[in-house]
C-alpha positions in Angstrom: 9.9 -16.0 -6.9 6.6 -14.9 -5.7 3.3 -16.5 -6.5 0.6 -14.4 -8.1 -1.5 -15.0 -5.3 0.8 -13.3 -2.8 2.0 -10.3 -4.7 -0.6 -8.3 -2.9 0.9 -9.4 0.5 4.3 -8.5 -0.9 3.1 -5.2 -2.3 1.5 -4.4 1.0 4.7 -5.3 3.1 7.0 -3.3 0.9 4.7 -0.3 0.9 4.5 -0.5 4.7 8.1 -0.7 5.3 9.3 2.2 2.8 6.6 4.6 3.5 5.0 6.4 6.3 1.4 5.3 5.1 -0.2 3.7 1.9 -1.6 7.2 1.3 1.9 8.6 1.4 2.8 5.9 -1.3 0.0 6.8 -3.2 0.8 10.4 -3.2 4.1 9.9 -4.4 3.1 7.4 -7.1 0.2 9.6 -8.1 -1.9 6.4 -7.7 -5.5 6.3 -6.8 -6.0 5.3 -3.1 -9.3 3.7 -3.9 -7.4 1.5 -6.7 -4.5 0.6 -4.5 -7.2 -0.7 -1.6 -9.1 -2.5 -4.2 -5.8 -4.3 -5.5 -4.6 -5.3 -2.0 -8.3 -6.4 -1.0 -8.1 -8.5 -4.3 -11.1 -7.1 -5.9 -9.2 -5.3 -8.7 -5.9 -5.4 -10.2 -3.2 -3.3 -12.0 -2.5 -3.2 -15.5 1.1 -4.9 -16.5 2.4 -1.3 -16.9 1.0 -0.1 -13.6 2.3 -3.3 -12.0 5.8 -2.7 -13.3 5.7 0.8 -12.1 4.6 0.3 -8.5 7.0 -2.6 -8.1 9.8 -0.7 -9.6 9.5 2.1 -7.5 9.8 -0.2 -4.4 13.1 -1.7 -5.9 11.5 -4.7 -7.4 11.1 -6.3 -11.0 8.2 -8.0 -12.4 9.3 -11.1 -14.6 7.2 -13.6 -16.2 8.4 -17.1 -16.4 7.1 -20.3 -18.1 4.9 -22.3 -16.2 6.3 -25.8 -15.3 4.2 -28.5 -16.9 3.0 -31.3 -14.5 
């Protein structure tokens, strides 16, 4: 399971591993390059629908699980 704070690192790694560039990924996904840049920089985020679509295209599923109570 990936923590919310590190999903950006996972996303960047997956894109870099599966595509020749982040621009190529954006072209295939019809995703705004600026939006991807802002998400990876942590200054913006995807909607849940966009997050699911992006990770699904990379072979991953987005799953929400209940928090563990301390």
